VOBA-1610 file (N, C-alpha, C; in pm, whole numbers, padded with zeros to 5 digits, always signed):
BEGIN
Unk+00423+02469+00985Unk+00474+02407+00863Unk+00416+02475+00740Unk+00281+02493+00738Unk+00218+02551+00621Unk+00244+02700+00615Unk+00233+02769+00730Unk+00254+02913+00730Unk+00401+02950+00713Unk+00492+02859+00739Unk+00636+02888+00733Unk+00677+02937+00595Unk+00610+02888+00492Unk+00649+02925+00357Unk+00567+03041+00303Unk+00501+03114+00392Unk+00417+03224+00346Unk+00475+03358+00390Unk+00402+03463+00359Unk+00442+03594+00406Unk+00550+03659+00322Unk+00573+03611+00200Unk+00671+03673+00111Unk+00599+03777+00027Unk+00661+03890+00003Unk+00596+03997-00071Unk+00554+03951-00210Unk+00435+03996-00258Unk+00388+03957-00390Unk+00484+04003-00499Unk+00497+03922-00603Unk+00579+03956-00717Unk+00490+04007-00829Unk+00551+04061-00933Unk+00476+04114-01046Unk+00442+03999-01139Unk+00329+03934-01113Unk+00294+03817-01192Unk+00146+03789-01179Unk+00097+03692-01258Unk-00042+03651-01249Unk-00068+03569-01125Unk+00038+03529-01055Unk+00024+03446-00935Unk+00124+03497-00833Unk+00077+03534-00714Unk+00174+03589-00620Unk+00251+03479-00549Unk+00362+03516-00486Unk+00455+03417-00429Unk+00388+03338-00318Unk+00306+03403-00238Unk+00238+03336-00127Unk+00150+03224-00179Unk+00071+03253-00283Unk-00017+03153-00340Unk+00064+03042-00408Unk+00173+03081-00472Unk+00259+02983-00537Unk+00311+02880-00437Unk+00366+02926-00327Unk+00427+02834-00232Unk+00322+02750-00162Unk+00205+02806-00138Unk+00098+02725-00079Unk+00065+02607-00169Unk+00057+02634-00299Unk+00025+02526-00393Unk+00134+02423-00401Unk+00258+02468-00396Unk+00368+02374-00402Unk+00372+02288-00276Unk+00351+02347-00166Unk+00347+02267-00044Unk+00244+02161-00054Unk+00136+02193-00114Unk+00033+02094-00132Unk+00072+01988-00230Unk+00158+02016-00319Unk+00198+01919-00421Unk+00248+01793-00364Unk+00315+01816-00275Unk+00371+01700-00216Unk+00263+01605-00184Unk+00145+01654-00203Unk+00032+01573-00173Unk-00065+01587-00289Unk-00213+01615-00320Unk-00277+01650-00446Unk-00412+01711-00425Unk-00778+02051-00747Unk-00865+02063-00642Unk-00990+02119-00678Unk-01080+02059-00643Unk-01207+02122-00673Unk-01302+02103-00558Unk-01263+02142-00438Unk-01351+02129-00325Unk-01334+02249-00235Unk-01426+02269-00141Unk-01432+02391-00063Unk-01327+02394+00047Unk-01292+02516+00091Unk-01202+02533+00205Unk-01273+02493+00332Unk-01197+02435+00426Unk-01250+02404+00557Unk-01194+02504+00656Unk-01276+02557+00742Unk-01231+02655+00840Unk-01152+02586+00950Unk-01080+02664+01029Unk-00998+02607+01135Unk-01084+02532+01236Unk-01206+02580+01261Unk-01296+02509+01351Unk-01324+02369+01304Unk-01329+02348+01172Unk-01353+02216+01118Unk-01239+02121+01152Unk-01116+02174+01159Unk-01002+02092+01196Unk-01020+02037+01337Unk-01059+02121+01430Unk-01075+02077+01569Unk-01186+01974+01583Unk-01296+01994+01509Unk-01406+01900+01516Unk-01366+01764+01459Unk-01294+01767+01345Unk-01257+01642+01280Unk-01164+01560+01368Unk-01079+01626+01446Unk-00982+01554+01526Unk-01046+01473+01639Unk-01172+01502+01668Unk-01238+01432+01778Unk-01275+01289+01740Unk-01282+01259+01611Unk-01326+01127+01567Unk-01207+01032+01555Unk-01217+00917+01621Unk-01111+00816+01610Unk-01128+00740+01478Unk-01017+00698+01416Unk-01027+00624+01289Unk-01096+00489+01308Unk-01179+00454+01214Unk-01248+00325+01215Unk-01156+00219+01155Unk-01187+00090+01172Unk-01108-00015+01107Unk-01101+00004+00956Unk-01209+00050+00895Unk-01208+00076+00751Unk-01114+00191+00717Unk-01114+00295+00802Unk-01021+00406+00783Unk-00876+00357+00787Unk-00844+00278+00889Unk-00707+00230+00906Unk-00663+00146+00787Unk-00754+00068+00732Unk-00720-00015+00616Unk-00690+00073+00494Unk-00771+00177+00473Unk-00748+00266+00361Unk-00621+00349+00380Unk-00594+00391+00502Unk-00472+00468+00528Unk-00348+00383+00504Unk-00355+00256+00534Unk-00243+00167+00504Unk-00222+00156+00353Unk-00330+00147+00278Unk-00320+00142+00132Unk-00258+00269+00077Unk-00293+00383+00136Unk-00238+00511+00090Unk-00089+00519+00121Unk-00049+00474+00242Unk+00094+00471+00275Unk+00170+00384+00176Unk+00117+00268+00145Unk+00183+00178+00051Unk+00194+00241-00087Unk+00091+00313-00127Unk+00094+00383-00257Unk+00207+00485-00261Unk+00214+00571-00159Unk+00318+00673-00157Unk+00457+00611-00152Unk+00474+00509-00069Unk+00607+00450-00052Unk+00652+00370-00173Unk+00560+00335-00261Unk+00598+00265-00384Unk+00647+00360-00491Unk+00627+00491-00471Unk+00671+00590-00569Unk+00820+00616-00553Unk+00895+00592-00658Unk+01037+00630-00659Unk+01055+00758-00740Unk+00999+00762-00861Unk+01001+00883-00942Unk+00862+00907-00999Unk+00832+01032-01024Unk+00703+01070-01081Unk+00719+01195-01166Unk+00651+01196-01279Unk+00646+01314-01365Unk+00500+01336-01402Unk+00453+01461-01394Unk+00313+01489-01421Unk+00294+01635-01458Unk+00177+01666-01514Unk+00133+01804-01534Unk+00045+01842-01415Unk+00040+01971-01383Unk-00045+02015-01275Unk-00119+02143-01314Unk-00233+02163-01247Unk-00313+02285-01261Unk-00340+02338-01121Unk-00306+02463-01097Unk-00323+02524-00966Unk-00427+02634-00971Unk-00517+02633-00872Unk-00621+02735-00860Unk-00598+02812-00731Unk-00584+02944-00743Unk-00558+03028-00627Unk-00687+03092-00577Unk-00687+03146-00455Unk-00809+03204-00398Unk-00869+03316-00482Unk-00785+03387-00558Unk-00836+03496-00641Unk-00894+03448-00773Unk-00898+03316-00792Unk-00956+03259-00913Unk-00858+03241-01027Unk-00735+03286-01010Unk-00635+03271-01116Unk-00583+03128-01119Unk-00543+03085-01236Unk-00490+02950-01252Unk-00348+02955-01307Unk-00276+02849-01284Unk-00140+02834-01337Unk-00117+02687-01365Unk-00035+02659-01466Unk-00003+02521-01502Unk+00147+02503-01506Unk+00188+02376-01510Unk+00330+02349-01520Unk+00361+02201-01509Unk+00489+02171-01489Unk+00537+02034-01480Unk+00589+02005-01340Unk+00561+01885-01294Unk+00605+01838-01163Unk+00696+01718-01180Unk+00808+01718-01108Unk+00901+01605-01108Unk+00932+01568-00962Unk+00926+01441-00930Unk+00958+01394-00795Unk+01054+01276-00805Unk+01157+01278-00723Unk+01247+01163-00707Unk+01267+01144-00558Unk+01201+01044-00502Unk+01212+01018-00359Unk+01336+00935-00329Unk+01398+00961-00212Unk+01357+01060-00113Unk+01417+01199-00139Unk+01342+01300-00101Unk+01397+01434-00085Unk+01399+01528-00202Unk+01370+01482-00324Unk+01392+01570-00440Unk+01262+01597-00515Unk+01247+01722-00554Unk+01126+01764-00624Unk+01155+01888-00707Unk+01083+01903-00817Unk+01094+02023-00899Unk+00956+02063-00948Unk+00919+02188-00926Unk+00795+02247-00976Unk+00833+02353-01078Unk+00796+02332-01203Unk+00821+02430-01309Unk+00688+02488-01355Unk+00669+02618-01335Unk+00547+02683-01381Unk+00564+02730-01525Unk+00458+02713-01604Unk+00459+02761-01741Unk+00456+02914-01741Unk+00519+02978-01842Unk+00508+03124-01857Unk+00361+03162-01872Unk+00320+03278-01821Unk+00407+03388-01773Unk+00442+03382-01625Unk+00400+03278-01552Unk+00435+03270-01410Unk+00586+03247-01398Unk+00658+03334-01330Unk+00805+03329-01333Unk+00867+03250-01218Unk+00799+03147-01168Unk+00847+03080-01048Unk+00900+02940-01074Unk+00995+02903-00991Unk+01053+02769-00993Unk+01077+02728-00849Unk+01048+02602-00818Unk+01077+02550-00685Unk+01152+02419-00700Unk+01264+02408-00629Unk+01348+02288-00636Unk+01381+02242-00495Unk+01358+02114-00467Unk+01402+02051-00342Unk+01514+01954-00377Unk+01629+01973-00313Unk+01747+01894-00350Unk+01779+01783-00250Unk+01690+01762-00153Unk+01714+01660-00052Unk+01738+01717+00085Unk+01783+01841+00093Unk+01808+01904+00222Unk+01742+02040+00235Unk+01726+02110+00125Unk+01664+02241+00129Unk+01572+02261+00010Unk+01483+02358+00024Unk+01391+02395-00082Unk+01429+02534-00129Unk+01442+02550-00260Unk+01476+02679-00318Unk+01356+02730-00397Unk+01305+02845-00358Unk+01201+02913-00434Unk+01268+03024-00512Unk+01254+03023-00645Unk+01325+03119-00729Unk+01226+03201-00810Unk+01237+03333-00796Unk+01158+03428-00875Unk+01245+03472-00992Unk+01210+03428-01111Unk+01291+03458-01229Unk+01288+03606-01264Unk+01175+03673-01240Unk+01166+03815-01273Unk+01259+03897-01185Unk+01259+03868-01057Unk+01341+03944-00964Unk+01481+03886-00950Unk+01503+03768-01008Unk+01631+03697-00997Unk+01668+03680-00850Unk+01568+03636-00772Unk+01585+03627-00627Unk+01547+03489-00577Unk+01643+03414-00522Unk+01610+03284-00462Unk+01583+03296-00312Unk+01495+03212-00261Unk+01469+03202-00118Unk+01494+03057-00076Unk+01576+03037+00027Unk+01614+02904+00071Unk+01545+02871+00204Unk+01483+02753+00210Unk+01413+02708+00330Unk+01450+02562+00355Unk+01479+02522+00480Unk+01507+02380+00507Unk+01389+02293+00468Unk+01417+02181+00405Unk+01311+02090+00362Unk+01222+02048+00477Unk+01282+02026+00594Unk+01206+01982+00710Unk+01109+02084+00764Unk+01117+02209+00715Unk+01026+02314+00760Unk+00909+02335+00664Unk+00894+02248+00568Unk+00790+02264+00467Unk+00699+02142+00462Unk+00579+02158+00403Unk+00489+02044+00385Unk+00546+01938+00292Unk+00648+01974+00215Unk+00706+01879+00120Unk+00772+01761+00190Unk+00816+01782+00314Unk+00886+01675+00384Unk+00801+01549+00395Unk+00670+01567+00408Unk+00582+01451+00423Unk+00592+01358+00303Unk+00577+01412+00184Unk+00577+01328+00064Unk+00716+01278+00029Unk+00817+01359+00054Unk+00952+01328+00006Unk+01035+01249+00106Unk+00981+01219+00222Unk+01057+01143+00321Unk+01086+01001+00271Unk+01186+00941+00330Unk+01225+00807+00289Unk+01112+00708+00308Unk+01035+00726+00414Unk+00919+00640+00440Unk+00801+00728+00482Unk+00698+00730+00401Unk+00580+00810+00430Unk+00495+00739+00535Unk+00461+00811+00642Unk+00377+00755+00748Unk+00265+00854+00780Unk+00144+00804+00783Unk+00028+00887+00816Unk+00004+00886+00966Unk+00111+00908+01040Unk+00107+00912+01186Unk+00236+00979+01232Unk+00248+00997+01362Unk+00370+01059+01414Unk+00365+01210+01396Unk+00446+01262+01302Unk+00454+01406+01281Unk+00327+01464+01221Unk+00247+01379+01153Unk+00119+01424+01099Unk+00006+01343+01161Unk-00110+01403+01167Unk-00229+01336+01219Unk-00339+01343+01115Unk-00401+01229+01087Unk-00516+01225+00998Unk-00639+01262+01080Unk-00701+01372+01044Unk-00815+01421+01121Unk-00949+01379+01061Unk-00948+01335+00935Unk-01075+01298+00873Unk-01048+01207+00754Unk-01133+01106+00738Unk-01133+01021+00619Unk-01274+01023+00563Unk-01286+01066+00438Unk-01417+01079+00375Unk-01422+00990+00251Unk-01534+00926+00233Unk-01551+00839+00115Unk-01672+00881+00034Unk-01651+00883-00096Unk-01759+00903-00192Unk-01740+00798-00300Unk-01840+00776-00384Unk-01824+00671-00486Unk-01695+00687-00567Unk-01604+00590-00551Unk-01478+00590-00625Unk-01372+00684-00572Unk-01399+00751-00460Unk-01309+00855-00409Unk-01283+00836-00260Unk-01158+00860-00219Unk-01122+00870-00078Unk-01054+01004-00057Unk-01093+01075+00046Unk-01034+01205+00075Unk-00990+01207+00221Unk-00864+01244+00244Unk-00813+01250+00381Unk-00768+01391+00413Unk-00777+01426+00541Unk-00732+01556+00589Unk-00620+01535+00689Unk-00511+01611+00672Unk-00393+01599+00756Unk-00362+01731+00824Unk-00311+01723+00947Unk-00258+01840+01016Unk-00126+01800+01081Unk-00045+01901+01117Unk+00073+01873+01196Unk+00030+01831+01336Unk+00087+01724+01384Unk+00049+01673+01516Unk+00078+01775+01626Unk+00192+01841+01619Unk+00231+01933+01726Unk+00167+02071+01711Unk+00123+02106+01591Unk+00064+02239+01571Unk-00053+02231+01474Unk-00162+02165+01513Unk-00275+02146+01422Unk-00342+02275+01378Unk-00326+02383+01456Unk-00391+02509+01421Unk-00320+02583+01308Unk-00204+02534+01267Unk-00129+02601+01160Unk-00197+02585+01024Unk-00285+02486+01009Unk-00350+02465+00881Unk-00364+02317+00853Unk-00412+02286+00734Unk-00436+02147+00700Unk-00412+02121+00551Unk-00390+01995+00521Unk-00374+01949+00384Unk-00484+01847+00357Unk-00556+01865+00248Unk-00664+01773+00211Unk-00625+01706+00079Unk-00617+01574+00080Unk-00572+01500-00038Unk-00686+01412-00088Unk-00708+01413-00219Unk-00813+01331-00280Unk-00750+01223-00366Unk-00797+01098-00348Unk-00746+00982-00420Unk-00861+00914-00494Unk-00829+00849-00606Unk-00922+00750-00658Unk-00913+00628-00568Unk-01023+00554-00557Unk-01028+00443-00461Unk-00961+00316-00514Unk-00987+00280-00639Unk-00930+00158-00696Unk-00890+00182-00841Unk-00760+00189-00864Unk-00653+00180-00763Unk-00638+00311-00688Unk-00568+00303-00573Unk-00535+00425-00499Unk-00440+00508-00585Unk-00479+00631-00611Unk-00394+00721-00690Unk-00431+00864-00656Unk-00332+00946-00621Unk-00360+01084-00585Unk-00403+01161-00708Unk-00508+01243-00693Unk-00562+01320-00803Unk-00556+01470-00780Unk-00579+01512-00657Unk-00578+01655-00628Unk-00558+01676-00478Unk-00524+01800-00442Unk-00503+01832-00302Unk-00532+01979-00280Unk-00547+02015-00155Unk-00567+02155-00117Unk-00488+02183+00009Unk-00429+02302+00013Unk-00365+02352+00134Unk-00457+02459+00193Unk-00492+02444+00319Unk-00573+02544+00389Unk-00487+02599+00502Unk-00458+02729+00497Unk-00370+02785+00601Unk-00451+02821+00725Unk-00384+02877+00825Unk-00447+02905+00953Unk-00556+03010+00943Unk-00558+03087+00835Unk-00661+03189+00815Unk-00776+03138+00728Unk-00767+03012+00684Unk-00872+02956+00601Unk-00852+02978+00453Unk-00741+03039+00412Unk-00712+03059+00271Unk-00673+02926+00207Unk-00731+02896+00092Unk-00710+02767+00027Unk-00647+02783-00111Unk-00547+02700-00138Unk-00491+02686-00272Unk-00511+02542-00314Unk-00565+02520-00432Unk-00597+02385-00480Unk-00509+02350-00599Unk-00472+02223-00605Unk-00387+02173-00713Unk-00440+02038-00760Unk-00447+02020-00891Unk-00482+01890-00949Unk-00368+01846-01040Unk-00343+01714-01045Unk-00238+01664-01134Unk-00298+01576-01242Unk-00229+01575-01357Unk-00278+01503-01474Unk-00165+01423-01538Unk-00204+01315-01602Unk-00110+01233-01678Unk+00016+01195-01598Unk+00000+01144-01475Unk+00119+01107-01397Unk+00189+00985-01458Unk+00321+00989-01459Unk+00402+00877-01506Unk+00495+00837-01393Unk+00489+00710-01353Unk+00569+00660-01242Unk+00689+00582-01293Unk+00797+00584-01214Unk+00914+00503-01248Unk+00992+00552-01368Unk+00980+00680-01403Unk+01050+00733-01520Unk+01194+00770-01481Unk+01281+00770-01579Unk+01419+00814-01557Unk+01424+00967-01561Unk+01469+01026-01452Unk+01475+01172-01443Unk+01620+01218-01430Unk+01654+01321-01503Unk+01789+01377-01498Unk+01815+01436-01359Unk+01922+01394-01290Unk+01953+01448-01157Unk+01967+01600-01156Unk+01998+01660-01271Unk+02015+01805-01278Unk+01884+01879-01255Unk+01772+01809-01272Unk+01643+01872-01247Unk+01631+01919-01102Unk+01703+01853-01012Unk+01688+01879-00870Unk+01806+01958-00813Unk+01878+02025-00901Unk+01987+02113-00859Unk+01955+02255-00901Unk+01965+02347-00807Unk+01942+02487-00838Unk+02075+02553-00870Unk+02088+02603-00990Unk+02209+02671-01032Unk+02172+02806-01090Unk+02220+02910-01026Unk+02194+03046-01071Unk+02325+03122-01069Unk+02365+03177-01181Unk+02497+03240-01192Unk+02511+03358-01096Unk+02404+03433-01074Unk+02410+03547-00983Unk+02436+03501-00841Unk+02366+03395-00799Unk+02383+03343-00664Unk+02524+03286-00646Unk+02568+03207-00744Unk+02701+03147-00736Unk+02808+03256-00730Unk+02790+03362-00809Unk+02886+03473-00810Unk+02892+03542-00675Unk+02774+03566-00614Unk+02771+03633-00484Unk+02830+03546-00374Unk+02807+03413-00383Unk+02864+03322-00285Unk+03017+03323-00295Unk+03066+03332-00418Unk+03211+03334-00438Unk+03274+03460-00379Unk+03203+03574-00393Unk+03254+03698-00336Unk+03259+03693-00184Unk+03153+03634-00124Unk+03145+03632+00022Unk+03251+03541+00083Unk+03301+03444+00006Unk+03402+03351+00058Unk+03543+03406+00044Unk+03556+03512-00033Unk+03690+03573-00053Unk+03726+03669+00060
//
Protein backbone atom coordinates (compact mmCIF):
# COMPACT_ATOMS: atom_id res chain seq x y z
CA UNK A 1 0.00 0.00 0.00
CA UNK A 2 2.69 2.49 1.02
CA UNK A 3 5.26 1.45 -1.58
CA UNK A 4 2.61 1.33 -4.35
CA UNK A 5 2.72 5.10 -4.70
CA UNK A 6 6.50 5.30 -4.85
CA UNK A 7 9.18 4.74 -7.41
CA UNK A 8 8.26 7.66 -9.69
CA UNK A 9 11.18 9.54 -11.21
CA UNK A 10 12.13 12.77 -9.39
CA UNK A 11 10.81 16.00 -10.86
CA UNK A 12 12.60 19.32 -11.11
CA UNK A 13 11.46 20.78 -7.82
CA UNK A 14 12.33 21.40 -4.18
CA UNK A 15 10.41 18.22 -3.35
CA UNK A 16 10.62 15.06 -5.40
CA UNK A 17 7.55 13.06 -6.43
CA UNK A 18 8.40 10.08 -4.23
CA UNK A 19 8.58 12.24 -1.11
CA UNK A 20 5.45 14.12 -2.15
CA UNK A 21 3.31 11.02 -2.46
CA UNK A 22 4.62 9.55 0.77
CA UNK A 23 3.49 12.67 2.59
CA UNK A 24 0.12 12.66 0.93
CA UNK A 25 -0.48 9.08 1.80
CA UNK A 26 0.19 9.99 5.32
CA UNK A 27 -2.28 12.82 5.16
CA UNK A 28 -5.02 10.71 5.25
CA UNK A 29 -3.81 10.33 8.67
CA UNK A 30 -1.30 13.13 10.53
CA UNK A 31 5.59 15.27 12.37
CA UNK A 32 8.23 15.66 14.61
CA UNK A 33 9.29 12.21 15.69
CA UNK A 34 11.89 9.65 14.64
CA UNK A 35 11.56 6.95 11.99
CA UNK A 36 10.97 3.41 13.21
CA UNK A 37 12.84 0.62 11.47
CA UNK A 38 11.05 -2.39 10.02
CA UNK A 39 12.26 -4.50 12.93
CA UNK A 40 10.33 -2.20 15.25
CA UNK A 41 7.14 -3.07 13.35
CA UNK A 42 7.59 -6.78 14.03
CA UNK A 43 8.34 -6.21 17.71
CA UNK A 44 5.35 -3.92 18.21
CA UNK A 45 2.97 -6.45 16.68
CA UNK A 46 3.74 -8.93 19.44
CA UNK A 47 1.91 -6.84 22.06
CA UNK A 48 -1.84 -7.37 22.42
CA UNK A 49 -3.92 -4.20 22.98
CA UNK A 50 -4.82 -3.46 26.59
CA UNK A 51 -8.35 -2.46 27.69
CA UNK A 52 -7.09 1.14 27.85
CA UNK A 53 -5.76 0.82 24.30
CA UNK A 54 -9.09 -0.49 23.03
CA UNK A 55 -10.95 2.38 24.69
CA UNK A 56 -8.68 4.97 23.08
CA UNK A 57 -8.87 3.27 19.68
CA UNK A 58 -12.65 3.42 19.85
CA UNK A 59 -12.44 7.14 20.58
CA UNK A 60 -10.15 7.60 17.58
CA UNK A 61 -12.54 5.68 15.31
CA UNK A 62 -15.41 7.86 16.49
CA UNK A 63 -13.35 10.98 15.84
CA UNK A 64 -12.54 9.98 12.26
CA UNK A 65 -16.07 8.84 11.49
CA UNK A 66 -17.52 12.13 12.72
CA UNK A 67 -15.54 14.02 10.06
CA UNK A 68 -17.60 14.84 6.99
CA UNK A 69 -15.50 17.72 5.62
CA UNK A 70 -12.19 19.19 6.70
CA UNK A 71 -10.02 22.08 5.56
CA UNK A 72 -6.56 22.74 6.98
CA UNK A 73 -3.02 23.94 6.33
CA UNK A 74 -0.19 21.42 6.35
CA UNK A 75 3.60 21.38 6.67
CA UNK A 76 5.56 18.46 5.23
CA UNK A 77 9.13 17.50 6.16
CA UNK A 78 11.02 15.20 3.82
CA UNK A 79 14.04 12.99 4.62
CA UNK A 80 16.39 15.46 2.94
CA UNK A 81 15.28 18.17 5.37
CA UNK A 82 13.26 20.13 2.82
CA UNK A 83 9.84 21.42 3.75
CA UNK A 84 6.68 22.18 1.82
CA UNK A 85 3.36 23.76 2.76
CA UNK A 86 -0.10 23.84 1.31
CA UNK A 87 -3.83 23.36 1.76
CA UNK A 88 -5.70 20.14 2.51
CA UNK A 89 -9.37 19.50 1.74
CA UNK A 90 -11.28 16.33 2.68
CA UNK A 91 -14.87 15.36 1.96
CA UNK A 92 -15.68 11.86 3.18
CA UNK A 93 -16.23 9.38 1.81
CA UNK A 94 -13.61 9.15 -0.89
CA UNK A 95 -12.63 12.72 -1.75
CA UNK A 96 -9.48 14.64 -0.97
CA UNK A 97 -7.35 17.43 -2.41
CA UNK A 98 -3.74 18.30 -1.56
CA UNK A 99 -2.58 21.65 -2.96
CA UNK A 100 1.10 22.46 -2.48
CA UNK A 101 2.18 26.09 -2.34
CA UNK A 102 4.61 27.29 -5.05
CA UNK A 103 7.30 26.51 -5.97
CA UNK A 104 6.31 22.85 -5.40
CA UNK A 105 4.41 22.02 -8.61
CA UNK A 106 2.30 19.12 -7.31
CA UNK A 107 -1.39 18.49 -6.89
CA UNK A 108 -3.15 15.37 -5.65
CA UNK A 109 -6.89 14.79 -6.04
CA UNK A 110 -8.98 11.80 -4.91
CA UNK A 111 -12.40 11.79 -6.54
CA UNK A 112 -13.91 8.79 -4.78
CA UNK A 113 -12.58 6.06 -7.04
CA UNK A 114 -9.09 7.06 -8.11
CA UNK A 115 -6.21 9.26 -7.02
CA UNK A 116 -4.64 11.64 -9.51
CA UNK A 117 -1.11 12.89 -8.91
CA UNK A 118 -0.40 15.85 -11.20
CA UNK A 119 3.01 17.38 -11.92
CA UNK A 120 2.30 20.89 -13.16
CA UNK A 121 5.83 21.41 -14.49
CA UNK A 122 5.76 18.30 -16.64
CA UNK A 123 2.01 18.54 -17.28
CA UNK A 124 1.86 14.84 -16.46
CA UNK A 125 -0.90 13.13 -14.43
CA UNK A 126 -0.54 9.72 -12.80
CA UNK A 127 -3.70 7.75 -11.99
CA UNK A 128 -3.85 5.18 -9.17
CA UNK A 129 -6.93 3.34 -7.77
CA UNK A 130 -7.93 4.79 -4.42
CA UNK A 131 -8.00 1.32 -2.89
CA UNK A 132 -4.28 0.90 -3.64
CA UNK A 133 -3.22 3.87 -1.54
CA UNK A 134 -3.00 4.72 2.18
CA UNK A 135 -5.72 7.30 1.56
CA UNK A 136 -8.37 4.60 1.50
CA UNK A 137 -8.13 4.24 5.28
CA UNK A 138 -9.13 7.81 6.08
CA UNK A 139 -11.55 8.31 3.21
CA UNK A 140 -13.57 5.11 3.61
CA UNK A 141 -17.23 5.36 4.48
CA UNK A 142 -16.50 3.88 7.91
CA UNK A 143 -13.03 4.08 9.42
CA UNK A 144 -12.06 0.93 11.35
CA UNK A 145 -8.80 0.35 13.17
CA UNK A 146 -9.03 -3.37 12.43
CA UNK A 147 -9.53 -5.68 9.49
CA UNK A 148 -7.44 -4.31 6.61
CA UNK A 149 -5.20 -2.43 9.04
CA UNK A 150 -3.61 -3.57 12.28
CA UNK A 151 -2.67 -1.31 15.19
CA UNK A 152 0.78 -2.45 16.23
CA UNK A 153 1.44 0.06 18.99
CA UNK A 154 -0.37 2.57 21.20
CA UNK A 155 1.84 5.08 22.98
CA UNK A 156 0.80 7.67 25.54
CA UNK A 157 2.55 10.79 26.70
CA UNK A 158 1.12 13.72 28.67
CA UNK A 159 -1.76 15.02 26.53
CA UNK A 160 -0.75 12.87 23.55
CA UNK A 161 -1.76 9.51 22.04
CA UNK A 162 0.28 8.02 19.22
CA UNK A 163 -0.72 4.92 17.26
CA UNK A 164 1.16 2.87 14.69
CA UNK A 165 -0.65 1.13 11.82
CA UNK A 166 0.38 -1.46 9.26
CA UNK A 167 -1.44 -3.32 6.52
CA UNK A 168 -2.74 -6.54 8.01
CA UNK A 169 -1.86 -8.64 4.96
CA UNK A 170 1.52 -7.02 4.26
CA UNK A 171 2.94 -5.47 7.45
CA UNK A 172 6.47 -5.38 6.01
CA UNK A 173 5.43 -2.81 3.40
CA UNK A 174 5.74 0.00 5.94
CA UNK A 175 3.81 1.79 8.63
CA UNK A 176 1.82 4.90 9.41
CA UNK A 177 2.29 6.67 12.75
CA UNK A 178 -0.45 9.10 13.78
CA UNK A 179 -0.26 11.54 16.69
CA UNK A 180 -3.40 12.88 18.41
CA UNK A 181 -4.11 15.26 21.23
CA UNK A 182 -5.74 13.27 24.03
CA UNK A 183 -8.60 15.55 25.10
CA UNK A 184 -10.23 16.17 22.83
CA UNK A 185 -9.04 13.54 20.37
CA UNK A 186 -7.73 15.46 17.37
CA UNK A 187 -5.14 14.46 14.79
CA UNK A 188 -2.08 16.72 14.80
CA UNK A 189 0.62 15.02 12.79
CA UNK A 190 1.58 11.77 11.10
CA UNK A 191 4.51 9.98 9.53
CA UNK A 192 4.78 7.46 6.73
CA UNK A 193 7.65 4.98 7.11
CA UNK A 194 8.25 2.85 4.02
CA UNK A 195 9.75 -0.64 3.87
CA UNK A 196 13.26 0.83 3.67
CA UNK A 197 12.78 2.98 6.77
CA UNK A 198 12.47 6.26 4.86
CA UNK A 199 10.16 8.65 6.70
CA UNK A 200 8.06 11.59 5.53
CA UNK A 201 6.38 13.64 8.25
CA UNK A 202 3.35 15.90 7.99
CA UNK A 203 1.74 18.24 10.52
CA UNK A 204 -1.61 20.00 10.09
CA UNK A 205 -2.66 23.39 11.41
CA UNK A 206 -5.87 25.35 11.84
CA UNK A 207 -8.24 22.48 10.92
CA UNK A 208 -11.84 23.48 10.22
CA UNK A 209 -14.51 20.78 10.35
CA UNK A 210 -17.93 20.74 8.71
CA UNK A 211 -17.11 23.46 6.17
CA UNK A 212 -18.87 23.77 2.82
CA UNK A 213 -16.45 22.67 0.10
CA UNK A 214 -16.91 23.19 -3.62
CA UNK A 215 -17.33 19.75 -5.31
CA UNK A 216 -15.03 21.00 -8.09
CA UNK A 217 -12.12 20.77 -5.67
CA UNK A 218 -12.26 17.00 -6.04
CA UNK A 219 -12.39 16.85 -9.82
CA UNK A 220 -9.22 16.72 -11.88
CA UNK A 221 -9.58 18.62 -15.13
CA UNK A 222 -6.61 19.07 -17.42
CA UNK A 223 -7.10 20.25 -21.00
CA UNK A 224 -4.14 18.22 -22.29
CA UNK A 225 -5.45 15.00 -20.76
CA UNK A 226 -9.01 15.63 -21.94
CA UNK A 227 -7.73 16.38 -25.45
CA UNK A 228 -5.67 13.16 -25.57
CA UNK A 229 -8.61 11.12 -24.28
CA UNK A 230 -10.78 12.57 -27.03
CA UNK A 231 -8.25 11.60 -29.68
CA UNK A 232 -7.96 8.03 -28.40
CA UNK A 233 -11.76 7.58 -28.56
CA UNK A 234 -11.94 8.66 -32.20
